[in-house]
MDTraj code that builds the backbone (N, CA, C; nanometers):
import mdtraj as md
import numpy as np

residues = "MET GLU LYS LYS ASP MET THR VAL ILE ASN ARG THR MET ASP MET LEU ARG LYS ASN ASN MET ALA ALA TYR TYR VAL GLU THR ALA ASP GLN VAL VAL ASP LEU VAL LYS THR LEU ILE ASN GLU GLY GLU THR VAL THR HIS GLY GLY SER GLU THR ILE LYS GLN CYS GLY ILE VAL ASP LEU LEU ASN SER GLY LYS TYR ASN TYR LEU ASP ARG SER LYS ALA GLN THR PRO GLU GLU VAL GLU LYS ILE TYR ARG GLU ALA TYR PHE ALA ASP THR TYR PHE ALA SER ALA ASN ALA VAL THR GLU GLY GLY LEU LEU TYR ASN VAL ASP GLY ASN SER ASN ARG VAL SER ALA ILE LEU TYR GLY PRO LYS GLN VAL ILE MET ILE CYS GLY TYR ASN LYS ILE VAL LYS ASP LEU ASP GLU ALA THR TYR ARG VAL LYS LYS PHE ALA SER PRO LEU ASN THR LYS ARG LEU GLY CYS GLU THR TYR CYS ALA LYS ALA GLY GLU CYS LEU SER VAL GLY THR ASP ALA SER TYR MET CYS ASP GLY CYS ARG SER GLU GLY ARG ILE CYS CYS ASN TYR VAL ILE SER ALA LYS GLN ARG HIS LYS ASP ARG ILE LYS VAL ILE PHE VAL GLY GLU GLU LEU GLY TYR".split()
xyz = np.array([
    [0.0845, -0.1179, 0.0000],
    [0.0000, 0.0000, 0.0000],
    [0.0889, 0.1242, 0.0000],
    [0.0814, 0.2045, -0.1049],
    [0.1738, 0.3155, -0.1230],
    [0.1504, 0.4285, -0.0234],
    [0.0256, 0.4514, 0.0135],
    [-0.0031, 0.5548, 0.1117],
    [-0.1081, 0.5032, 0.2081],
    [-0.1143, 0.5646, 0.3241],
    [-0.2072, 0.5169, 0.4261],
    [-0.3509, 0.5330, 0.3799],
    [-0.4242, 0.4238, 0.3869],
    [-0.5650, 0.4218, 0.3464],
    [-0.6417, 0.3479, 0.4563],
    [-0.7171, 0.4225, 0.5381],
    [-0.7841, 0.3606, 0.6516],
    [-0.8891, 0.2586, 0.6083],
    [-0.9444, 0.2768, 0.4891],
    [-1.0407, 0.1774, 0.4400],
    [-0.9725, 0.0430, 0.4219],
    [-0.8542, 0.0443, 0.3630],
    [-0.7774, -0.0794, 0.3429],
    [-0.7323, -0.1366, 0.4765],
    [-0.6830, -0.0509, 0.5651],
    [-0.6363, -0.0976, 0.6959],
    [-0.7502, -0.1631, 0.7726],
    [-0.8655, -0.0981, 0.7762],
    [-0.9798, -0.1534, 0.8492],
    [-1.0286, -0.2839, 0.7875],
    [-1.0289, -0.2910, 0.6533],
    [-1.0703, -0.4147, 0.5866],
    [-0.9736, -0.5284, 0.6212],
    [-0.8455, -0.4980, 0.6226],
    [-0.7451, -0.5989, 0.6562],
    [-0.7623, -0.6463, 0.7997],
    [-0.7881, -0.5535, 0.8902],
    [-0.8098, -0.5902, 1.0298],
    [-0.9331, -0.6786, 1.0451],
    [-1.0382, -0.6480, 0.9731],
    [-1.1595, -0.7301, 0.9779],
    [-1.1317, -0.8725, 0.9297],
    [-1.0538, -0.8845, 0.8247],
    [-1.0231, -1.0170, 0.7714],
    [-0.9320, -1.0951, 0.8666],
    [-0.8397, -1.0278, 0.9315],
    [-0.7573, -1.0954, 1.0315],
    [-0.8444, -1.1508, 1.1442],
    [-0.9391, -1.0703, 1.1884],
    [-1.0292, -1.1156, 1.2953],
    [-1.1109, -1.2361, 1.2504],
    [-1.1535, -1.2371, 1.1241],
    [-1.2263, -1.3522, 1.0726],
    [-1.1388, -1.4769, 1.0700],
    [-1.0085, -1.4552, 1.0650],
    [-0.9133, -1.5661, 1.0694],
    [-0.8651, -1.5959, 1.2110],
    [-0.9398, -1.5450, 1.3106],
    [-0.9112, -1.5704, 1.4527],
    [-0.7828, -1.5056, 1.5018],
    [-0.7448, -1.3953, 1.4393],
    [-0.6317, -1.3157, 1.4880],
    [-0.6840, -1.1806, 1.5364],
    [-0.6389, -1.1382, 1.6517],
    [-0.6790, -1.0075, 1.7033],
    [-0.6085, -0.8986, 1.6223],
    [-0.6732, -0.7851, 1.6069],
    [-0.6145, -0.6758, 1.5294],
    [-0.6385, -0.5428, 1.5991],
    [-0.5354, -0.4591, 1.5983],
    [-0.5394, -0.3289, 1.6642],
    [-0.4784, -0.2247, 1.5704],
    [-0.5086, -0.0994, 1.5987],
    [-0.4500, 0.0090, 1.5204],
    [-0.4103, 0.1234, 1.6123],
    [-0.2901, 0.1757, 1.5911],
    [-0.2459, 0.2990, 1.6556],
    [-0.1917, 0.3903, 1.5474],
    [-0.2010, 0.5181, 1.5707],
    [-0.1631, 0.6145, 1.4687],
    [-0.0125, 0.6285, 1.4527],
    [0.0609, 0.6250, 1.5643],
    [0.2048, 0.6491, 1.5588],
    [0.2832, 0.5422, 1.6342],
    [0.4099, 0.5315, 1.6011],
    [0.4966, 0.4304, 1.6625],
    [0.5100, 0.4503, 1.8126],
    [0.5080, 0.5752, 1.8580],
    [0.5262, 0.5984, 2.0011],
    [0.4024, 0.5639, 2.0836],
    [0.2951, 0.5204, 2.0182],
    [0.1765, 0.4743, 2.0897],
    [0.1743, 0.3227, 2.1080],
    [0.2683, 0.2542, 2.0469],
    [0.2671, 0.1079, 2.0498],
    [0.2931, 0.0543, 2.1891],
    [0.3913, 0.1098, 2.2586],
    [0.4284, 0.0570, 2.3896],
    [0.3115, 0.0603, 2.4869],
    [0.2361, 0.1702, 2.4892],
    [0.1222, 0.1786, 2.5811],
    [0.0195, 0.0697, 2.5520],
    [-0.0032, 0.0408, 2.4250],
    [-0.0956, -0.0665, 2.3901],
    [-0.0392, -0.2018, 2.4322],
    [0.0886, -0.2245, 2.4036],
    [0.1509, -0.3526, 2.4382],
    [0.1437, -0.3787, 2.5885],
    [0.1582, -0.2754, 2.6690],
    [0.1531, -0.2922, 2.8145],
    [0.0194, -0.3488, 2.8609],
    [-0.0859, -0.3272, 2.7828],
    [-0.2168, -0.3816, 2.8184],
    [-0.2317, -0.5270, 2.7751],
    [-0.1385, -0.5749, 2.6939],
    [-0.1478, -0.7105, 2.6388],
    [-0.0537, -0.8094, 2.7055],
    [0.0395, -0.7590, 2.7858],
    [0.1329, -0.8459, 2.8571],
    [0.1350, -0.8069, 3.0044],
    [0.1812, -0.8997, 3.0882],
    [0.1879, -0.8763, 3.2317],
    [0.3325, -0.8717, 3.2788],
    [0.3592, -0.7884, 3.3767],
    [0.4929, -0.7824, 3.4338],
    [0.5299, -0.9187, 3.4909],
    [0.6570, -0.9550, 3.4740],
    [0.7052, -1.0834, 3.5226],
    [0.6973, -1.1948, 3.4198],
    [0.6276, -1.1706, 3.3091],
    [0.6167, -1.2734, 3.2064],
    [0.7481, -1.2926, 3.1315],
    [0.7633, -1.4096, 3.0727],
    [0.8782, -1.4375, 2.9868],
    [0.8477, -1.3881, 2.8467],
    [0.9356, -1.3024, 2.7975],
    [0.9128, -1.2383, 2.6678],
    [1.0394, -1.2449, 2.5831],
    [1.0215, -1.2456, 2.4535],
    [1.1354, -1.2415, 2.3622],
    [1.0853, -1.1992, 2.2250],
    [1.1730, -1.2004, 2.1268],
    [1.1338, -1.1537, 1.9933],
    [1.2255, -1.2098, 1.8862],
    [1.1788, -1.2000, 1.7625],
    [1.2615, -1.2330, 1.6479],
    [1.3346, -1.1095, 1.6006],
    [1.4168, -1.1255, 1.4984],
    [1.4853, -1.0101, 1.4420],
    [1.3851, -0.9185, 1.3741],
    [1.3832, -0.7916, 1.4126],
    [1.2850, -0.6994, 1.3564],
    [1.3280, -0.5558, 1.3789],
    [1.3357, -0.4809, 1.2698],
    [1.3624, -0.3383, 1.2818],
    [1.2399, -0.2660, 1.3374],
    [1.1222, -0.3149, 1.3042],
    [0.9990, -0.2497, 1.3467],
    [0.9867, -0.2434, 1.4983],
    [1.0143, -0.3547, 1.5674],
    [0.9971, -0.3524, 1.7119],
    [1.0996, -0.2618, 1.7793],
    [1.2150, -0.2452, 1.7156],
    [1.3117, -0.1489, 1.7679],
    [1.2590, -0.0067, 1.7509],
    [1.2049, 0.0214, 1.6344],
    [1.1548, 0.1554, 1.6048],
    [1.0385, 0.1948, 1.6951],
    [0.9654, 0.0950, 1.7444],
    [0.8485, 0.1227, 1.8291],
    [0.8817, 0.1244, 1.9778],
    [1.0061, 0.0983, 2.0129],
    [1.0449, 0.1020, 2.1535],
    [1.0174, -0.0258, 2.2307],
    [0.9844, -0.1342, 2.1610],
    [0.9537, -0.2596, 2.2285],
    [1.0770, -0.3191, 2.2957],
    [1.1904, -0.3125, 2.2312],
    [1.3127, -0.3671, 2.2913],
    [1.3456, -0.2931, 2.4206],
    [1.3297, -0.1618, 2.4201],
    [1.3532, -0.0839, 2.5425],
    [1.2562, -0.1255, 2.6526],
    [1.1311, -0.1491, 2.6155],
    [1.0321, -0.1936, 2.7142],
    [1.0727, -0.3272, 2.7748],
    [1.1117, -0.4216, 2.6916],
    [1.1486, -0.5538, 2.7407],
    [1.2735, -0.5481, 2.8276],
    [1.3575, -0.4488, 2.8029],
    [1.4805, -0.4297, 2.8806],
    [1.4587, -0.3532, 3.0097],
    [1.3345, -0.3200, 3.0402],
    [1.3055, -0.2343, 3.1551],
    [1.3263, -0.3021, 3.2896],
    [1.3424, -0.4336, 3.2888],
    [1.3575, -0.5064, 3.4142],
    [1.2262, -0.5573, 3.4702],
    [1.1160, -0.5259, 3.4031],
    [0.9844, -0.5676, 3.4505],
    [0.9426, -0.7041, 3.3962],
    [1.0250, -0.7583, 3.3064],
    [0.9897, -0.8846, 3.2413],
    [1.1095, -0.9787, 3.2426],
    [1.0834, -1.1052, 3.2275],
    [1.1902, -1.2038, 3.2101],
    [1.2230, -1.2061, 3.0610],
    [1.3191, -1.1261, 3.0226],
    [1.3492, -1.1014, 2.8818],
    [1.4578, -1.1962, 2.8334],
    [1.4232, -1.2803, 2.7381],
    [1.5215, -1.3677, 2.6743],
    [1.5882, -1.2866, 2.5639],
    [1.7034, -1.2319, 2.5943],
    [1.7705, -1.1359, 2.5063],
    [1.8884, -1.2022, 2.4363],
    [1.8679, -1.2374, 2.3105],
    [1.9741, -1.3081, 2.2377],
    [2.0941, -1.2187, 2.2090],
    [2.0769, -1.0868, 2.2158],
    [2.1890, -0.9969, 2.1889],
    [2.2959, -1.0063, 2.2968],
    [2.2602, -1.0611, 2.4118],
    [2.3561, -1.0761, 2.5208],
    [2.4239, -1.2124, 2.5204],
    [2.3855, -1.2986, 2.4296],
    [2.4477, -1.4306, 2.4197],
    [2.5919, -1.4167, 2.3733],
    [2.6802, -1.4934, 2.4318],
    [2.8226, -1.4840, 2.4017],
    [2.8707, -1.5879, 2.3006],
    [2.7957, -1.6956, 2.2847],
    [2.8376, -1.8040, 2.1958],
    [2.7193, -1.8487, 2.1102],
    [2.7477, -1.9162, 1.9988],
    [2.6379, -1.9714, 1.9174],
    [2.5495, -2.0665, 1.9979],
    [2.6089, -2.1374, 2.0915],
    [2.5314, -2.2298, 2.1739],
    [2.4318, -2.1547, 2.2624],
    [2.4734, -2.0389, 2.3133],
    [2.3826, -1.9593, 2.3957],
    [2.2689, -1.9007, 2.3125],
    [2.3002, -1.8610, 2.1893],
    [2.1958, -1.8114, 2.0995],
    [2.0951, -1.9222, 2.0724],
    [2.1449, -2.0419, 2.0433],
    [2.0577, -2.1562, 2.0165],
    [1.9695, -2.1869, 2.1369],
    [2.0240, -2.1742, 2.2562],
    [1.9485, -2.2000, 2.3785],
    [1.8310, -2.1027, 2.3904],
    [1.8563, -1.9752, 2.3590],
    [1.7491, -1.8752, 2.3654],
    [1.6437, -1.9026, 2.2586],
    [1.6888, -1.9422, 2.1391],
    [1.5932, -1.9781, 2.0340],
    [1.4967, -2.0849, 2.0831],
    [1.5492, -2.1848, 2.1530],
    [1.4656, -2.2952, 2.1984],
    [1.3794, -2.2538, 2.3178],
    [1.4341, -2.1735, 2.4069],
    [1.3570, -2.1272, 2.5225],
    [1.2407, -2.0373, 2.4783],
    [1.2553, -1.9750, 2.3617],
    [1.1500, -1.8857, 2.3116],
    [1.0181, -1.9594, 2.2926],
    [1.0232, -2.0896, 2.2650],
    [0.9000, -2.1657, 2.2435],
    [0.8150, -2.1758, 2.3695],
    [0.8764, -2.1491, 2.4853],
    [0.8039, -2.1560, 2.6110],
    [0.7729, -2.0166, 2.6669],
    [0.7948, -1.9136, 2.5852],
    [0.7700, -1.7761, 2.6296],
    [0.6201, -1.7490, 2.6420],
    [0.5880, -1.6526, 2.7269],
    [0.4495, -1.6071, 2.7351],
    [0.4138, -1.5243, 2.6123],
    [0.5086, -1.4408, 2.5695],
    [0.4834, -1.3539, 2.4541],
    [0.6056, -1.3472, 2.3638],
    [0.5806, -1.3617, 2.2359],
    [0.6847, -1.3503, 2.1334],
    [0.6484, -1.2332, 2.0436],
    [0.7426, -1.1408, 2.0261],
    [0.7212, -1.0238, 1.9412],
    [0.7900, -1.0434, 1.8068],
    [0.7245, -0.9963, 1.7031],
    [0.7819, -1.0022, 1.5686],
    [0.7098, -0.9014, 1.4812],
    [0.7538, -0.8923, 1.3579],
    [0.6779, -0.8203, 1.2564],
    [0.6529, -0.9185, 1.1434],
    [0.5733, -0.8778, 1.0484],
    [0.5460, -0.9627, 0.9317],
    [0.6189, -0.9058, 0.8112],
    [0.6554, -0.9927, 0.7182],
    [0.7104, -0.9442, 0.5923],
    [0.6017, -0.8805, 0.5077],
    [0.4790, -0.9324, 0.5225],
    [0.3647, -0.8747, 0.4516],
    [0.2363, -0.9270, 0.5147],
    [0.1308, -0.8465, 0.5037],
    [-0.0030, -0.8865, 0.5483],
    [-0.0978, -0.8583, 0.4324],
    [-0.1708, -0.9584, 0.3886],
    [-0.2607, -0.9366, 0.2757],
    [-0.3928, -0.8766, 0.3235],
    [-0.4597, -0.8085, 0.2322],
    [-0.5903, -0.7515, 0.2636],
    [-0.6919, -0.8600, 0.2965],
    [-0.6625, -0.9821, 0.2558],
    [-0.7500, -1.0948, 0.2865],
    [-0.7252, -1.1561, 0.4223],
    [-0.6329, -1.0970, 0.5005],
    [-0.6092, -1.1445, 0.6358],
    [-0.5106, -1.2582, 0.6488],
    [-0.4113, -1.2632, 0.5600],
    [-0.3050, -1.3635, 0.5667],
    [-0.1740, -1.2970, 0.6064],
    [-0.0982, -1.3647, 0.6918],
    [0.0363, -1.3200, 0.7261],
    [0.1360, -1.3958, 0.6393],
    [0.2288, -1.3235, 0.5781],
    [0.3284, -1.3863, 0.4913],
    [0.4668, -1.3572, 0.5488],
    [0.5406, -1.4646, 0.5793],
    [0.6730, -1.4495, 0.6388],
    [0.7727, -1.5439, 0.5746],
    [0.8911, -1.4924, 0.5500],
    [0.9991, -1.5689, 0.4885],
    [1.1214, -1.5587, 0.5787],
    [1.1844, -1.6716, 0.6072],
    [1.2977, -1.6729, 0.6997],
    [1.4125, -1.7584, 0.6493],
    [1.5302, -1.7298, 0.7023],
    [1.6477, -1.8100, 0.6744],
    [1.6671, -1.9139, 0.7830],
    [1.7060, -1.8691, 0.9017],
    [1.7255, -1.9603, 1.0147],
    [1.5931, -2.0210, 1.0603],
    [1.4880, -1.9413, 1.0511],
    [1.3496, -1.9855, 1.0741],
    [1.3105, -2.0040, 1.2196],
    [1.3900, -1.9543, 1.3129],
    [1.3452, -1.9523, 1.4518],
    [1.2244, -1.8605, 1.4679],
    [1.2182, -1.7544, 1.3876],
    [1.1070, -1.6602, 1.3965],
    [0.9763, -1.7238, 1.3476],
    [0.9787, -1.7805, 1.2273],
    [0.8530, -1.8353, 1.1749],
    [0.8061, -1.9559, 1.2550],
    [0.8987, -2.0332, 1.3082],
    [0.8563, -2.1489, 1.3872],
    [0.7895, -2.1045, 1.5169],
    [0.8387, -1.9961, 1.5789],
    [0.7761, -1.9447, 1.7006],
    [0.6405, -1.8819, 1.6711],
    [0.6276, -1.8207, 1.5539],
    [0.4980, -1.7659, 1.5149],
    [0.3945, -1.8784, 1.5049],
    [0.4370, -1.9909, 1.4519],
    [0.3449, -2.1014, 1.4274],
    [0.3049, -2.1759, 1.5539],
    [0.4003, -2.1961, 1.6463],
    [0.3709, -2.2826, 1.7598],
    [0.4705, -2.2571, 1.8724],
    [0.4223, -2.2649, 1.9952],
    [0.5121, -2.2535, 2.1097],
    [0.4709, -2.1442, 2.2055],
    [0.5137, -2.0196, 2.1817],
    [0.4789, -1.9103, 2.2727],
    [0.3271, -1.9002, 2.2923],
    [0.2871, -1.8609, 2.4138],
    [0.1438, -1.8523, 2.4431],
    [0.0736, -1.7510, 2.3536],
    [0.1421, -1.6401, 2.3260],
    [0.0860, -1.5439, 2.2316],
    [0.1975, -1.4825, 2.1486],
    [0.1601, -1.4385, 2.0303],
    [0.2526, -1.3720, 1.9389],
    [0.1947, -1.2352, 1.9074],
    [0.2745, -1.1314, 1.9295],
    [0.2318, -0.9955, 1.8974],
    [0.3123, -0.9474, 1.7774],
    [0.2426, -0.9252, 1.6666],
    [0.3044, -0.8783, 1.5433],
    [0.2807, -0.7275, 1.5310],
    [0.3870, -0.6534, 1.5115],
    [0.3753, -0.5086, 1.4964],
    [0.4149, -0.4725, 1.3539],
    [0.3252, -0.4065, 1.2826],
    [0.3458, -0.3821, 1.1404],
    [0.3092, -0.2392, 1.1023],
    [0.4003, -0.1710, 1.0349],
    [0.3645, -0.0446, 0.9739],
    [0.2644, -0.0691, 0.8625],
    [0.1876, 0.0329, 0.8281],
    [0.0856, 0.0140, 0.7245],
    [0.1471, -0.0252, 0.5900],
    [0.2764, 0.0043, 0.5737],
    [0.3442, -0.0298, 0.4492],
    [0.3575, -0.1802, 0.4277],
    [0.3300, -0.2603, 0.5299],
    [0.3376, -0.4057, 0.5159],
    [0.2104, -0.4654, 0.4533],
    [0.1063, -0.3844, 0.4404],
    [-0.0193, -0.4355, 0.3848],
    [-0.0104, -0.4415, 0.2319],
    [-0.0460, -0.5573, 0.1779],
    [-0.0447, -0.5785, 0.0330],
    [-0.1788, -0.6374, -0.0100],
    [-0.2046, -0.6316, -0.1382],
    [-0.3336, -0.6781, -0.1889],
    [-0.3512, -0.8285, -0.1728],
    [-0.2497, -0.9066, -0.2131],
    [-0.2638, -1.0518, -0.2137],
    [-0.1264, -1.1167, -0.2004],
    [-0.1221, -1.2493, -0.2129],
    [0.0043, -1.3211, -0.1947],
    [0.1052, -1.2909, -0.3052],
    [0.0590, -1.2621, -0.4244],
    [0.1523, -1.2244, -0.5308],
    [0.2256, -1.0958, -0.4927],
    [0.1519, -0.9986, -0.4407],
    [0.2155, -0.8739, -0.3981],
    [0.3038, -0.8966, -0.2761],
    [0.2642, -0.9898, -0.1897],
    [0.3466, -1.0217, -0.0727],
    [0.4810, -1.0785, -0.1163],
    [0.4765, -1.1693, -0.2117],
    [0.5988, -1.2299, -0.2639],
    [0.6880, -1.1239, -0.3286],
    [0.6278, -1.0384, -0.4090],
    [0.7034, -0.9324, -0.4754],
    [0.7656, -0.8386, -0.3723],
    [0.6905, -0.8069, -0.2687],
    [0.7415, -0.7158, -0.1665],
    [0.8673, -0.7716, -0.0998],
    [0.8646, -0.9013, -0.0708],
    [0.9813, -0.9642, -0.0078],
    [1.1010, -0.9619, -0.1023],
    [1.0778, -0.9976, -0.2274],
    [1.1878, -1.0057, -0.3233],
    [1.2455, -0.8694, -0.3598],
    [1.1599, -0.7688, -0.3644],
    [1.2012, -0.6376, -0.4138],
    [1.2488, -0.5452, -0.3024],
    [1.1955, -0.5636, -0.1814],
    [1.2263, -0.4696, -0.0743],
    [1.2807, -0.5366, 0.0520],
    [1.2007, -0.6264, 0.1114],
    [1.2362, -0.6795, 0.2429],
    [1.3685, -0.7564, 0.2435],
    [1.3821, -0.8525, 0.1540],
    [1.5039, -0.9343, 0.1548],
    [1.6295, -0.8554, 0.1201],
    [1.6304, -0.7734, 0.0154],
    [1.7521, -0.6958, -0.0135],
    [1.7957, -0.6079, 0.1032],
    [1.7007, -0.5412, 0.1676],
    [1.7357, -0.4538, 0.2798],
    [1.7835, -0.5344, 0.4010],
    [1.7198, -0.6482, 0.4257],
    [1.7616, -0.7302, 0.5395],
    [1.8975, -0.7957, 0.5171],
    [1.9251, -0.8381, 0.3941],
    [2.0563, -0.8979, 0.3690],
    [2.1673, -0.7944, 0.3841],
    [2.1390, -0.6709, 0.3462],
    [2.2373, -0.5640, 0.3680],
    [2.2574, -0.5402, 0.5173],
    [2.1465, -0.5355, 0.5920],
    [2.1543, -0.5129, 0.7365],
    [2.2344, -0.6224, 0.8061],
    [2.2160, -0.7456, 0.7591],
    [2.2812, -0.8596, 0.8226],
    [2.4193, -0.8903, 0.7653],
    [2.4575, -0.8183, 0.6599],
    [2.5885, -0.8403, 0.5996],
    [2.5978, -0.9705, 0.5229],
    [2.4884, -1.0140, 0.4630],
    [2.4876, -1.1399, 0.3879],
    [2.5419, -1.1194, 0.2467],
    [2.6199, -1.2148, 0.2012],
    [2.6752, -1.2101, 0.0665],
    [2.5768, -1.2758, -0.0295],
    [2.4789, -1.1993, -0.0721],
    [2.3775, -1.2531, -0.1615],
    [2.3626, -1.1643, -0.2842],
    [2.3009, -1.2201, -0.3864],
    [2.2730, -1.1425, -0.5075],
    [2.1866, -1.0217, -0.4743],
    [2.0818, -1.0420, -0.3942],
    [1.9885, -0.9324, -0.3677],
    [2.0527, -0.8199, -0.2882],
    [2.1500, -0.8536, -0.2014],
    [2.2177, -0.7484, -0.1250],
    [2.2953, -0.6554, -0.2174],
    [2.3475, -0.7112, -0.3265],
    [2.4276, -0.6321, -0.4203],
    [2.3411, -0.5656, -0.5268],
    [2.2426, -0.6388, -0.5770],
    [2.1620, -0.5885, -0.6888],
    [2.0397, -0.5086, -0.6446],
    [1.9980, -0.5263, -0.5183],
    [1.8819, -0.4537, -0.4696],
    [1.7493, -0.5215, -0.4956],
    [1.7529, -0.6427, -0.5522],
    [1.6324, -0.7217, -0.5710],
    [1.6720, -0.8666, -0.5947],
    [1.5762, -0.9567, -0.5745],
    [1.6014, -1.0986, -0.5955],
    [1.6260, -1.1272, -0.7433],
    [1.7128, -1.2225, -0.7705],
    [1.7428, -1.2557, -0.9104],
    [1.6256, -1.3219, -0.9797],
    [1.5242, -1.3665, -0.9026],
    [1.4086, -1.4310, -0.9641],
    [1.2960, -1.3332, -0.9961],
    [1.3150, -1.2036, -0.9661],
    [1.2136, -1.1044, -1.0022],
    [1.1985, -1.1020, -1.1543],
    [1.0753, -1.1103, -1.2025],
    [1.0504, -1.1078, -1.3460],
    [1.0630, -1.2421, -1.4142],
    [1.0837, -1.3497, -1.3350],
    [1.0930, -1.4837, -1.3927],
    [0.9679, -1.5639, -1.3565],
    [0.9646, -1.6893, -1.3969],
    [0.8520, -1.7764, -1.3653],
    [0.8566, -1.8273, -1.2211],
    [0.9654, -1.7970, -1.1505],
    [0.9780, -1.8413, -1.0110],
    [0.8966, -1.7474, -0.9224],
    [0.7651, -1.7644, -0.9279],
    [0.6761, -1.6664, -0.8661],
    [0.6843, -1.6608, -0.7141],
    [0.7139, -1.7730, -0.6490],
    [0.7170, -1.7724, -0.5036],
    [0.8570, -1.7958, -0.4471],
    [0.9231, -1.8980, -0.4920],
    [1.0561, -1.9280, -0.4398],
    [1.1618, -1.8459, -0.5124],
    [1.2714, -1.8228, -0.4425],
    [1.3816, -1.7445, -0.5003],
    [1.4743, -1.8379, -0.5772],
    [1.4203, -1.9034, -0.6786],
    [1.4969, -2.0010, -0.7561],
    [1.6212, -1.9368, -0.8180],
    [1.7296, -2.0116, -0.8127],
    [1.8540, -1.9650, -0.8733],
    [1.9539, -1.9125, -0.7725],
    [1.9084, -1.8708, -0.6548],
    [1.9994, -1.8199, -0.5523],
    [2.0624, -1.9375, -0.4792],
    [2.1923, -1.9484, -0.4885],
    [2.2640, -2.0585, -0.4236],
    [2.3543, -2.0071, -0.3121],
    [2.3348, -1.8833, -0.2707],
    [2.4198, -1.8253, -0.1683],
    [2.4012, -1.8954, -0.0344],
    [2.5105, -1.9199, 0.0360],
    [2.5032, -1.9757, 0.1706],
    [2.4423, -1.8749, 0.2677],
    [2.4423, -1.7472, 0.2301],
    [2.3850, -1.6437, 0.3152],
    [2.2397, -1.6147, 0.2851],
    [2.1791, -1.6933, 0.1981],
    [2.0402, -1.6711, 0.1588],
    [1.9483, -1.6714, 0.2805],
    [1.8600, -1.5716, 0.2896],
    [1.7671, -1.5638, 0.4021],
    [1.6258, -1.6063, 0.3638],
    [1.6032, -1.6362, 0.2365],
    [1.4711, -1.6815, 0.1905],
    [1.4725, -1.8336, 0.1788],
    [1.4573, -1.9004, 0.2938],
    [1.4665, -2.0463, 0.2969],
    [1.3338, -2.1143, 0.3249],
    [1.2555, -2.0580, 0.4148],
    [1.1261, -2.1161, 0.4492],
    [1.0172, -2.0105, 0.4362],
    [0.9089, -2.0469, 0.3698],
    [0.8001, -1.9551, 0.3371],
    [0.6756, -1.9987, 0.4141],
    [0.6210, -1.9084, 0.4938],
    [0.5097, -1.9445, 0.5810],
    [0.3919, -1.8500, 0.5589],
    [0.2745, -1.9069, 0.5350],
    [0.1503, -1.8304, 0.5226],
    [0.0619, -1.8674, 0.6412],
    [0.0272, -1.7690, 0.7218],
    [-0.0607, -1.7923, 0.8364],
    [-0.2014, -1.7484, 0.7986],
    [-0.2923, -1.8444, 0.7969],
    [-0.4317, -1.8167, 0.7612],
    [-0.5188, -1.8371, 0.8848],
    [-0.6260, -1.9093, 0.8733],
    [-0.7161, -1.9326, 0.9863],
    [-0.6414, -1.9962, 1.1034],
    [-0.6592, -1.9405, 1.2227],
    [-0.5908, -1.9894, 1.3415],
    [-0.6844, -2.0723, 1.4285],
    [-0.6341, -2.1834, 1.4810],
    [-0.7148, -2.2672, 1.5687],
    [-0.7314, -2.2039, 1.7068],
    [-0.6282, -2.1333, 1.7509],
    [-0.6311, -2.0749, 1.8849],
    [-0.6611, -1.9258, 1.8708],
    [-0.7852, -1.8915, 1.8938],
    [-0.8351, -1.7561, 1.8711],
    [-0.7547, -1.6528, 1.9496],
    [-0.7103, -1.5517, 1.8779],
    [-0.6399, -1.4352, 1.9336],
    [-0.5023, -1.4667, 1.9911],
    [-0.4502, -1.5884, 1.9676],
    [-0.3114, -1.6138, 2.0070],
    [-0.2189, -1.5184, 1.9324],
    [-0.2455, -1.4997, 1.8030],
    [-0.1703, -1.4018, 1.7246],
    [-0.2454, -1.2697, 1.7283],
    [-0.1739, -1.1665, 1.7668],
    [-0.2296, -1.0316, 1.7729],
    [-0.1484, -0.9420, 1.6801],
    [-0.2154, -0.8706, 1.5928],
    [-0.1476, -0.7840, 1.4967],
    [-0.1788, -0.6385, 1.5287],
    [-0.0724, -0.5617, 1.5512],
    [-0.0871, -0.4182, 1.5745],
    [-0.0401, -0.3439, 1.4507],
    [-0.1309, -0.2733, 1.3855],
    [-0.0930, -0.1892, 1.2726],
    [-0.0629, -0.0476, 1.3221],
    [0.0361, 0.0111, 1.2595],
    [0.0770, 0.1475, 1.2930],
    [0.0613, 0.2337, 1.1681],
    [0.0071, 0.3525, 1.1868],
    [-0.0160, 0.4417, 1.0741],
    [0.1078, 0.5126, 1.0261],
    [0.2205, 0.4442, 1.0271],
    [0.3480, 0.4968, 0.9789],
    [0.4195, 0.3876, 0.9021],
    [0.5116, 0.4253, 0.8143],
    [0.5966, 0.3274, 0.7463],
    [0.7051, 0.2830, 0.8431],
    [0.7110, 0.1533, 0.8688],
    [0.8080, 0.0997, 0.9633],
    [0.8732, -0.0257, 0.9066],
    [0.9969, -0.0479, 0.9450],
    [1.0659, -0.1706, 0.9102],
    [1.0834, -0.1907, 0.7606],
    [1.1152, -0.3159, 0.7257],
    [1.1387, -0.3519, 0.5866],
    [1.0239, -0.4364, 0.5337],
])
top = md.Topology()
chain = top.add_chain()
for i, resn in enumerate(residues, 1):
    res = top.add_residue(resn, chain, resSeq=i)
    for name in ("N", "CA", "C"):
        top.add_atom(name, md.element.get_by_symbol(name[0]), res)
traj = md.Trajectory(xyz[None], top)
């Protein structure tokens, strides 16, 4: 969605609710923390996946406040400690993340490399809170796929220092080819588009909560 359109945002929120996902809206990023405080309790175990959006909204600062049992992978000293936090995340009360794209039909589209994020979204933590700028809303899965290939993955590979085609070229090498969903042709060991997850109807009502923000956030 190129510009904020409340009709589209509201329609998307309605469709998420029909898919048993809770949906909220705040106008600005600095309003997110106050809303999140109503959705979690002090003392709970909390953690998150890699996300620029949650940093921009002040969620990391909130989790670092000392009021929560924060599983903070940034403080891990070894790969083994990082892996331990990844696994402990499945038993968290709340897992924070953002989506690569949200369709107007109420689907969450996420693509991961290591896939600790998408696996936690699917199962484990008692609740998942997704924070998304309105720029993450797309018409359908085709637009979601294009968004990842053209914007999200190139920017994330640059952020992570991955040696990939998209980090250098600014888009996936499969853009404009018949490889409509998978990033066919990329053989980089640093590839972050390894597992593709579409979250549709949820069995556990409101376990996934999506907060939309009326600002462009994240990738």
